[in-house]
C-alpha positions as CSV (number, residue, x, y, z in Angstrom):
1,X,19.0,79.8,-15.4
2,X,21.4,76.9,-16.0
3,X,22.9,76.4,-19.5
4,X,21.0,73.1,-19.8
5,X,17.7,74.8,-18.9
6,X,18.4,77.6,-21.5
7,X,19.2,75.1,-24.2
8,X,16.1,73.1,-23.3
9,X,13.9,76.3,-23.5
10,X,15.5,77.2,-26.9
11,X,14.7,73.7,-28.2
12,X,11.1,74.1,-27.2
13,X,10.9,77.5,-28.9
14,X,12.5,76.2,-32.1
15,X,10.1,73.2,-32.2
16,X,7.1,75.5,-31.5
17,X,8.2,78.0,-34.2
18,X,8.4,75.1,-36.7
19,X,4.8,74.1,-35.8
20,X,3.7,77.7,-36.0
21,X,5.2,78.0,-39.4
22,X,3.2,75.0,-40.6
23,X,0.0,76.4,-39.0
24,X,0.7,79.8,-40.6
25,X,0.9,78.3,-44.1
26,X,-2.4,76.4,-43.4
27,X,-4.0,79.6,-42.1
28,X,-2.9,81.7,-45.1
29,X,-4.1,79.1,-47.6
30,X,-7.5,79.2,-45.9
31,X,-7.3,83.1,-46.1
32,X,-6.8,82.7,-49.8
33,X,-10.0,80.7,-50.1
34,X,-11.7,83.5,-48.0
35,X,-10.3,86.1,-50.4
36,X,-11.6,84.2,-53.4
37,X,-15.1,83.9,-51.8
38,X,-15.2,87.6,-51.0
39,X,-13.9,88.6,-54.5
40,X,-16.6,86.5,-56.2
41,X,-19.3,88.0,-54.1
42,X,-18.1,91.6,-54.0
43,X,-17.5,91.5,-50.2
44,X,-14.9,93.8,-48.4
45,X,-11.8,92.3,-46.8
46,X,-12.3,94.0,-43.4
47,X,-15.2,92.9,-41.3
48,X,-14.9,94.9,-38.0
49,X,-17.6,93.0,-36.1
50,X,-16.3,89.6,-37.0
51,X,-12.8,90.6,-36.1
52,X,-13.8,91.9,-32.7
53,X,-15.8,88.7,-32.1
54,X,-12.9,86.4,-33.0
55,X,-10.4,88.4,-30.9
56,X,-12.7,88.1,-27.8
57,X,-13.5,84.4,-28.5
58,X,-9.9,83.4,-29.1
59,X,-8.5,85.3,-26.1
60,X,-10.8,83.3,-23.9
61,X,-8.8,80.2,-24.9
62,X,-5.9,81.4,-22.8
63,X,-6.3,80.5,-19.2
64,X,-3.3,82.5,-17.9
65,X,-4.5,86.1,-17.4
66,X,-0.9,87.3,-17.6
67,X,-0.6,85.9,-21.1
68,X,-4.1,86.7,-22.4
69,X,-3.5,90.3,-23.3
70,X,-0.3,89.3,-25.2
71,X,-2.2,86.6,-27.1
72,X,-4.7,89.3,-28.1
73,X,-1.8,91.3,-29.6
74,X,-0.5,88.2,-31.3
75,X,-4.0,87.4,-32.8
76,X,-4.4,91.0,-33.9
77,X,-1.1,91.0,-35.8
78,X,-2.0,87.7,-37.4
79,X,-5.3,89.1,-38.6
80,X,-3.6,92.2,-39.9
81,X,-1.2,90.1,-41.9
82,X,-4.1,88.0,-43.2
83,X,-5.9,91.1,-44.3
84,X,-2.8,92.4,-46.1
85,X,-2.4,89.0,-47.9
86,X,-6.1,89.0,-48.9
87,X,-5.8,92.6,-50.2
88,X,-2.7,91.6,-52.2
89,X,-4.7,88.7,-53.8
90,X,-7.6,91.0,-54.6
91,X,-5.6,93.9,-56.0
92,X,-6.8,92.9,-59.5
93,X,-10.4,93.1,-58.4
94,X,-12.3,95.5,-60.8
95,X,-15.0,97.5,-59.1
96,X,-17.4,99.4,-61.4
97,X,-19.0,102.7,-60.4
98,X,-20.8,105.5,-62.2
99,X,-19.0,108.8,-62.4
100,X,-15.4,110.0,-62.5
101,X,-12.5,110.0,-60.0
102,X,-13.4,112.0,-57.0
103,X,-17.1,111.5,-57.3
104,X,-18.9,110.2,-54.2
105,X,-19.4,106.8,-55.9
106,X,-15.6,106.6,-56.5
107,X,-15.0,107.5,-52.8
108,X,-17.5,104.8,-51.7
109,X,-15.8,102.2,-53.9
110,X,-12.4,102.9,-52.5
111,X,-13.6,102.9,-48.9
112,X,-15.4,99.6,-49.4
113,X,-12.6,98.0,-51.5
114,X,-9.3,99.7,-50.6
115,X,-6.4,98.9,-52.8
116,X,-8.5,97.5,-55.7
117,X,-9.1,99.0,-59.1
118,X,-12.2,101.2,-59.5
119,X,-13.5,101.4,-63.1
120,X,-15.6,104.4,-64.1
121,X,-18.7,104.2,-66.3
122,X,-20.9,107.0,-67.7
123,X,-24.2,105.7,-66.4
124,X,-25.6,103.2,-63.9
125,X,-26.7,100.7,-66.6
126,X,-23.2,100.4,-68.1
127,X,-21.6,99.8,-64.7
128,X,-24.2,97.2,-64.0
129,X,-23.8,95.5,-67.4
130,X,-20.0,95.4,-66.9
131,X,-20.5,93.0,-64.0
132,X,-23.1,90.9,-65.9
133,X,-20.7,90.6,-68.8
134,X,-17.7,89.8,-66.6
135,X,-15.4,92.7,-67.4
136,X,-15.8,93.9,-63.8
137,X,-16.1,91.8,-60.7
138,X,-18.7,93.9,-58.8
139,X,-20.2,97.4,-58.9
140,X,-21.0,100.0,-56.3
141,X,-24.1,102.0,-57.1
142,X,-26.2,104.5,-55.0
143,X,-29.8,103.5,-54.5
144,X,-31.1,106.0,-51.9
145,X,-30.2,109.4,-50.5
146,X,-31.6,110.6,-47.2
147,X,-32.3,114.1,-48.7
148,X,-33.3,113.4,-52.3
149,X,-34.9,110.0,-51.9
150,X,-34.5,106.8,-54.0
151,X,-32.3,106.5,-57.1
152,X,-35.0,105.0,-59.4
153,X,-32.6,103.9,-62.1
154,X,-30.7,101.7,-59.7
155,X,-33.8,100.2,-58.2
156,X,-35.1,99.4,-61.7
157,X,-31.8,97.6,-62.4
158,X,-32.2,95.7,-59.1
159,X,-35.7,94.7,-60.2
160,X,-34.9,93.8,-63.8
161,X,-31.4,92.5,-63.6
162,X,-29.7,89.3,-62.5
163,X,-27.1,90.6,-60.1
164,X,-27.3,90.2,-56.3
165,X,-26.9,92.8,-53.6
166,X,-24.3,91.5,-51.1
167,X,-23.7,94.6,-49.1
168,X,-25.2,98.0,-48.2
169,X,-23.0,100.9,-47.1
170,X,-23.9,104.4,-45.9
171,X,-21.7,107.3,-47.0
172,X,-22.3,110.7,-45.3
173,X,-22.4,113.3,-48.0
174,X,-20.6,116.5,-47.1
175,X,-20.6,119.2,-49.7
176,X,-17.9,121.9,-49.7
177,X,-17.5,125.0,-51.9
178,X,-14.3,124.5,-54.0
179,X,-12.3,127.1,-55.9
180,X,-8.9,127.9,-57.2
181,X,-6.2,129.2,-55.0
182,X,-6.9,132.9,-55.6
183,X,-10.7,132.5,-55.2
184,X,-12.7,133.5,-52.1
185,X,-16.4,133.3,-51.2
186,X,-16.6,136.9,-52.2
187,X,-15.0,136.5,-55.7
188,X,-17.4,133.6,-56.7
189,X,-20.2,134.5,-59.1
190,X,-21.1,131.1,-60.5
191,X,-21.3,127.7,-58.9
192,X,-21.3,124.4,-60.8
193,X,-22.2,120.9,-59.6
194,X,-24.5,117.9,-60.2
195,X,-28.2,118.9,-60.1
196,X,-28.8,116.9,-56.9
197,X,-25.9,118.5,-55.1
198,X,-27.2,121.9,-56.3
199,X,-30.6,121.1,-54.9
200,X,-29.1,120.0,-51.6
201,X,-27.2,123.3,-51.3
202,X,-29.9,125.5,-52.9
203,X,-30.4,127.7,-49.8
204,X,-26.6,128.4,-49.5
205,X,-26.3,129.4,-53.2
206,X,-29.5,131.5,-53.1
207,X,-28.5,133.4,-50.0
208,X,-25.3,134.5,-51.7
209,X,-26.9,135.2,-55.1
210,X,-24.7,132.7,-57.0
211,X,-25.7,131.7,-60.5
212,X,-25.9,127.9,-60.7
213,X,-24.6,125.7,-63.5
214,X,-25.2,122.0,-63.9
215,X,-22.6,119.3,-64.5
216,X,-23.0,115.6,-64.9
217,X,-21.1,114.9,-61.7
218,X,-19.6,116.7,-58.7
219,X,-16.1,115.6,-59.7
220,X,-16.7,116.8,-63.3
221,X,-17.6,120.2,-61.8
222,X,-14.5,120.3,-59.8
223,X,-12.3,119.4,-62.8
224,X,-14.0,122.2,-64.8
225,X,-13.2,124.7,-62.1
226,X,-9.5,123.6,-62.0
227,X,-9.3,123.8,-65.8
228,X,-11.0,127.2,-66.1
229,X,-8.7,128.7,-63.4
230,X,-11.3,131.4,-62.8
231,X,-11.8,132.9,-59.3
232,X,-15.4,133.7,-60.1
233,X,-16.3,130.0,-60.7
234,X,-16.6,127.5,-57.9
235,X,-17.8,123.9,-57.6
236,X,-19.8,122.1,-55.0
237,X,-18.1,118.7,-54.2
238,X,-16.2,116.8,-51.6
239,X,-13.0,117.4,-49.7
240,X,-11.5,114.3,-51.5
241,X,-12.3,115.9,-54.8
242,X,-10.6,119.2,-53.8
243,X,-7.4,117.3,-53.1
244,X,-7.6,115.3,-56.3
245,X,-8.0,118.4,-58.5
246,X,-5.8,120.8,-56.5
247,X,-8.6,123.1,-55.4
248,X,-9.0,125.1,-52.2
249,X,-12.0,124.7,-49.9
250,X,-13.7,128.1,-49.8
251,X,-16.4,127.0,-47.4
252,X,-17.2,123.8,-45.5
253,X,-20.5,121.9,-45.1
254,X,-22.7,124.0,-47.5
255,X,-25.5,121.4,-47.8
256,X,-28.8,122.3,-46.1
257,X,-29.0,119.0,-44.2
258,X,-26.1,117.8,-42.0
259,X,-27.7,114.3,-42.0
260,X,-27.3,113.9,-45.7
261,X,-26.3,110.3,-46.4
262,X,-26.2,108.2,-49.5
263,X,-26.8,104.4,-49.3
264,X,-24.7,102.4,-51.8
265,X,-25.3,98.7,-52.7
266,X,-22.6,96.3,-53.9
267,X,-23.8,94.1,-56.8
268,X,-22.1,90.9,-57.9
269,X,-22.9,87.8,-59.9
270,X,-22.9,85.4,-56.9
271,X,-25.1,85.7,-53.9
272,X,-23.5,85.2,-50.4
273,X,-25.1,83.0,-47.8
274,X,-27.4,84.4,-45.1
275,X,-25.5,84.2,-41.7
276,X,-27.9,85.2,-38.9
277,X,-31.3,86.3,-37.9
278,X,-30.0,89.9,-38.1
279,X,-29.7,89.5,-41.8
280,X,-31.7,92.1,-43.9
281,X,-33.0,90.8,-47.2
282,X,-34.3,92.8,-50.2
283,X,-37.5,91.6,-51.7
284,X,-39.1,92.8,-55.0
285,X,-42.5,91.8,-56.2
286,X,-45.5,92.7,-58.4
287,X,-49.1,91.9,-57.4
288,X,-52.2,90.5,-59.0
289,X,-54.7,93.3,-59.9
290,X,-57.1,92.6,-57.1
291,X,-58.5,94.3,-54.0
292,X,-56.3,94.1,-50.9
293,X,-53.4,92.5,-52.7
294,X,-50.7,94.7,-51.1
295,X,-52.2,94.3,-47.7
296,X,-52.2,90.6,-48.1
297,X,-48.5,90.6,-49.1
298,X,-47.5,92.8,-46.2
299,X,-49.5,90.6,-43.8
300,X,-47.7,87.5,-45.0
301,X,-44.3,89.0,-44.4
302,X,-45.2,90.1,-40.8
303,X,-47.2,87.0,-39.9
304,X,-44.1,84.9,-40.5
305,X,-42.1,87.0,-38.0
306,X,-40.2,89.3,-40.4
307,X,-39.8,93.0,-39.5
308,X,-40.4,95.0,-42.7
309,X,-38.3,98.2,-42.4
310,X,-38.7,99.6,-45.9
311,X,-41.7,99.6,-48.3
312,X,-41.8,101.6,-51.5
313,X,-43.3,101.3,-55.0
314,X,-41.9,102.0,-58.5
315,X,-43.6,102.0,-61.9
316,X,-42.8,99.0,-64.1
317,X,-41.1,100.1,-67.2
318,X,-43.1,99.7,-70.5
319,X,-46.2,98.5,-68.6
320,X,-48.5,101.5,-67.9
321,X,-50.1,101.8,-64.5
322,X,-48.3,98.7,-63.1
323,X,-46.0,99.0,-60.1
324,X,-43.4,96.8,-58.4
325,X,-42.7,97.0,-54.7
326,X,-39.4,97.2,-52.9
327,X,-39.1,95.8,-49.4
328,X,-36.3,95.5,-46.9
329,X,-37.0,93.1,-44.1
330,X,-35.0,91.7,-41.1
331,X,-34.5,88.0,-40.8
332,X,-33.1,84.9,-42.5
333,X,-35.2,84.3,-45.7
334,X,-33.3,81.0,-46.2
335,X,-34.6,79.6,-42.9
336,X,-37.6,77.2,-42.8
337,X,-39.9,80.1,-41.8
338,X,-38.4,82.3,-44.5
339,X,-39.1,79.6,-47.1
340,X,-42.7,79.3,-45.9
341,X,-43.0,83.1,-46.2
342,X,-41.7,83.2,-49.7
343,X,-43.9,80.3,-50.8
344,X,-47.0,82.1,-49.4
345,X,-46.0,85.3,-51.2
346,X,-45.5,83.5,-54.5
347,X,-49.2,82.6,-54.4
348,X,-50.4,86.2,-54.1
349,X,-47.6,87.8,-56.1
350,X,-47.5,87.9,-59.9
351,X,-43.7,88.1,-59.8
352,X,-41.4,87.6,-56.8
353,X,-37.6,88.1,-56.4
354,X,-35.1,88.1,-53.6
355,X,-32.5,90.6,-54.9
356,X,-30.0,89.9,-52.1
357,X,-29.2,90.5,-48.5
358,X,-26.7,92.1,-46.1
359,X,-25.7,91.4,-42.5
360,X,-25.8,95.0,-41.5
361,X,-25.5,98.5,-43.1
362,X,-21.9,99.7,-42.7
363,X,-21.1,103.4,-42.0
364,X,-18.3,104.3,-44.5
365,X,-17.3,107.3,-42.4
366,X,-16.0,104.9,-39.8
367,X,-14.4,102.4,-42.1
368,X,-10.8,101.3,-41.6
369,X,-8.6,100.8,-44.6
370,X,-6.6,97.6,-44.7
């Protein structure tokens, strides 16, 4: 290459770099707006499906196949920097949960919102109220377990309260038997854990003749074992909890069901917009006391083209023999058809509420931290 050609190429690169710098600043300012939007609604920074969609879409803009793969790498690095910047902006995000450090709710909160500040509360209502009052930005609460069923207190908060569900996440629950360094499965005589965890591992503890003790939380149980420093006492909790409290895993996967999963909902003060027909919305309603009222409501939902995936009932607090119904249905409830469906429901329902929606349920076992 001649010197003049080299200088000309360098001038083009310098000019292009200056343009890229301006575009970079514009992009990062837009990312700051995205971060603010997500923080207000309790949404995670990393959205794997959207990232994959954008990488594919943007790569198609490059006609030269020799450059396309390099542009994908360039785009991926830009997105990684953008996620790091958004995470830095949201480091002060306060995420409420119920339990203590190492509990499954704490694990879920950190996987949904890596790098943020989880704030522990003693019960579901206090965690929920902290968001209503503004001391926390969002809360992560369990509302269903595949083995033990619904978490009634959280569904009641969903029905009675003013927060919105903006995301649903599934966390596989793997229970391990934890003990101090000198403990073994043979030295253990007593096992302590949360009642639900003990129920899920009842066959394991019964087969070994262990005496069971209840604790308010699996992480509290692990902390007790660490403090007691007794080889005859073990806890049922997670691997993360073992690491947090310096315990040894005496036995892996002691729960009866390998498919044990807890669904967590993220609640915030502001509801996000519905984005597609694959949206799933959460509907809560009570019915007039008349024959066929529930059948009429179910028929309205289906007749407007919405696929009802979940239907369950819960007693209304302080009103004997009255029940509210919880529904998860697929579709955009903000569409014209959705508005017609909600209007028709409002006629046959005594009370009607859309508690929120989510684009898809995300498996936290496959989440990537930013």
